[in-house]
C-alpha positions as CSV (number, residue, x, y, z in Angstrom):
1,X,0.0,0.0,0.0
2,X,1.4,3.4,-1.0
3,X,1.6,5.8,1.9
4,X,0.0,9.2,1.8
5,X,2.7,11.8,1.8
6,X,2.4,14.8,4.1
7,X,4.9,17.7,4.3
8,X,6.3,18.4,7.8
9,X,6.8,22.1,8.3
10,X,10.2,21.7,10.0
11,X,13.8,21.2,9.0
12,X,14.6,19.6,12.4
13,X,16.0,16.2,11.6
14,X,15.2,14.9,15.1
15,X,11.5,15.7,14.6
16,X,11.4,14.3,11.1
17,X,12.9,11.0,12.4
18,X,10.7,10.8,15.5
19,X,7.5,11.5,13.6
20,X,8.2,9.0,10.9
21,X,9.0,6.4,13.6
22,X,5.6,7.2,15.1
23,X,3.9,6.8,11.7
24,X,5.3,3.4,11.1
25,X,2.4,1.1,10.5
26,X,0.0,3.9,9.4
27,X,-1.1,5.0,6.0
28,X,1.1,8.2,6.2
29,X,4.7,9.3,5.9
30,X,6.2,12.7,6.2
31,X,8.8,14.5,4.2
32,X,10.6,17.6,5.5
33,X,9.8,21.0,4.0
34,X,13.5,21.3,3.0
35,X,12.7,18.9,0.1
36,X,10.6,21.7,-1.3
37,X,13.0,24.6,-0.4
38,X,10.4,26.1,1.9
39,X,11.9,29.2,3.6
40,X,11.7,29.3,7.4
41,X,9.0,31.6,8.8
42,X,9.5,33.8,11.8
43,X,7.6,32.4,14.8
44,X,5.8,35.5,16.0
45,X,2.9,33.8,17.7
46,X,2.4,34.1,21.5
47,X,1.2,30.5,21.9
48,X,2.2,27.0,20.6
49,X,-0.9,26.7,18.5
50,X,-0.3,30.1,16.8
51,X,3.2,29.2,15.9
52,X,2.2,25.8,14.6
53,X,-0.4,27.4,12.3
54,X,2.1,30.0,11.0
55,X,4.6,27.2,10.1
56,X,1.9,25.0,8.6
57,X,0.3,27.8,6.4
58,X,3.8,28.8,5.2
59,X,4.8,25.3,4.2
60,X,1.4,24.6,2.5
61,X,1.6,27.8,0.5
62,X,5.1,26.9,-0.8
63,X,4.5,23.2,-1.4
64,X,0.8,22.9,-2.4
65,X,0.6,19.7,-0.3
66,X,-1.1,18.8,3.0
67,X,1.0,19.8,5.9
68,X,1.7,18.8,9.5
69,X,3.3,21.3,11.8
70,X,4.0,21.2,15.4
71,X,5.2,23.7,18.0
72,X,6.6,22.2,21.1
73,X,8.7,23.1,24.1
74,X,9.4,22.5,27.7
75,X,7.7,24.4,30.5
76,X,9.2,24.7,34.0
77,X,6.5,25.5,36.4
78,X,8.8,27.4,38.8
79,X,10.0,29.6,35.9
80,X,6.4,30.6,35.1
81,X,6.4,28.2,32.2
82,X,9.7,29.2,30.6
83,X,11.3,28.4,28.2
84,X,7.8,27.6,26.7
85,X,7.3,28.8,23.1
86,X,10.9,30.1,23.1
87,X,12.4,26.6,23.8
88,X,14.2,26.3,20.4
89,X,15.8,29.8,20.7
90,X,16.0,30.1,24.5
91,X,19.7,31.1,24.5
92,X,19.3,33.3,21.4
93,X,18.1,33.1,17.8
94,X,20.9,30.9,16.5
95,X,21.4,28.9,19.7
96,X,22.2,25.2,19.5
97,X,20.5,22.5,21.5
98,X,23.5,22.5,23.8
99,X,23.3,26.3,24.3
100,X,19.6,26.1,25.2
101,X,20.3,23.2,27.5
102,X,23.1,25.0,29.3
103,X,21.0,28.1,29.8
104,X,18.1,26.2,31.4
105,X,20.5,24.2,33.6
106,X,21.9,27.4,35.0
107,X,18.4,28.7,35.7
108,X,17.2,25.6,37.5
109,X,20.3,25.0,39.7
110,X,19.0,27.2,42.6
111,X,15.6,25.3,42.5
112,X,14.8,22.5,44.9
113,X,13.7,19.2,43.5
114,X,10.1,20.0,44.4
115,X,10.3,23.1,42.3
116,X,11.7,21.3,39.3
117,X,8.4,20.0,38.0
118,X,8.2,20.5,34.2
119,X,6.3,19.3,31.2
120,X,6.9,18.9,27.5
121,X,4.0,20.4,25.5
122,X,3.3,19.8,21.8
123,X,0.6,21.4,19.7
124,X,0.2,19.8,16.3
125,X,-1.8,21.0,13.3
126,X,-2.8,19.5,10.0
127,X,-3.8,21.6,7.0
128,X,-5.2,20.2,3.8
129,X,-4.1,23.4,2.0
130,X,-2.8,26.9,2.8
131,X,-6.2,28.4,3.2
132,X,-7.8,25.5,5.1
133,X,-10.4,27.2,7.4
134,X,-10.7,24.1,9.7
135,X,-7.3,22.9,10.7
136,X,-7.1,19.7,12.7
137,X,-5.4,20.6,16.0
138,X,-4.2,18.1,18.7
139,X,-2.2,18.5,21.9
140,X,0.1,16.3,23.9
141,X,1.6,16.9,27.4
142,X,4.3,14.9,29.1
143,X,5.0,15.5,32.8
144,X,8.4,15.1,34.4
145,X,11.2,16.8,36.3
146,X,14.2,18.8,35.0
147,X,17.6,17.9,36.3
148,X,20.8,19.8,36.3
149,X,23.0,16.9,35.2
150,X,22.1,15.8,31.7
151,X,22.1,12.0,31.0
152,X,21.5,9.8,27.9
153,X,22.6,9.7,24.2
154,X,19.2,9.6,22.6
155,X,16.7,12.2,21.5
156,X,17.5,15.8,21.0
157,X,16.8,19.2,22.6
158,X,16.0,19.1,26.3
159,X,15.7,15.3,26.4
160,X,18.9,14.7,28.4
161,X,17.6,16.9,31.3
162,X,14.0,15.7,31.3
163,X,13.7,13.1,34.0
164,X,10.8,10.7,33.6
165,X,9.8,9.4,37.1
166,X,7.7,6.5,35.8
167,X,10.8,5.0,34.1
168,X,13.5,6.3,36.5
169,X,15.6,7.8,33.7
170,X,15.8,10.8,31.4
171,X,14.0,11.1,28.1
172,X,17.4,10.7,26.4
173,X,17.9,7.3,28.1
174,X,14.7,5.8,26.7
175,X,14.6,3.7,23.6
176,X,13.0,5.6,20.7
177,X,10.0,3.2,20.7
178,X,9.3,3.8,24.4
179,X,9.8,7.6,24.0
180,X,7.4,7.7,21.1
181,X,4.8,6.0,23.2
182,X,5.2,8.4,26.1
183,X,6.1,11.7,24.6
184,X,4.1,14.8,24.1
185,X,4.8,14.6,20.3
186,X,3.8,11.0,20.2
187,X,0.5,11.7,22.0
188,X,-0.3,14.7,19.7
189,X,0.5,12.8,16.6
190,X,-1.5,9.8,17.6
191,X,-4.6,12.0,18.2
192,X,-4.0,13.9,14.9
193,X,-3.7,10.7,12.8
194,X,-6.8,9.3,14.3
195,X,-8.7,12.4,13.4
196,X,-7.4,12.7,9.8
197,X,-7.9,8.9,9.2
198,X,-11.6,9.0,10.1
């Protein structure tokens, strides 16, 4: 059976890999927007869903294909939800994953373990075309604790400092299969695929 191709409004290879792993066994597969030379759009929204819609409409406009976009990040409760929507550029516009990780580690060091509650949030949208007036929107939330000593070789972004109490390890120490079952992105994608498959 030939899979339905959907463009992912992202050039983040970690996201591309994770989402395709989650889509294994479904009727869909994603291709990154880079295959269509889609230019990056500035994320000027004030919420995850606004940014996801901005990215999705931009990619749909340039490609003419159905698009999935997500905006996700980590929220530390004691930091009033920071980094939140700024997670990917927390240490600056051209910050690397390591830069962002190091900035957040410095900020949480003074916090007690009780104050280190955090959650990964993912808002995902699906557009049939650029002017789709009824986007499909789904959300996933993954609760955990942020730690100041990163562990684990897997994943990307803040995974090495996101401790998962149910599995007594960080997100970066989980196998990809387990992470995709638990994660905010896995949850949001599962709900989205259920909706667009109906």
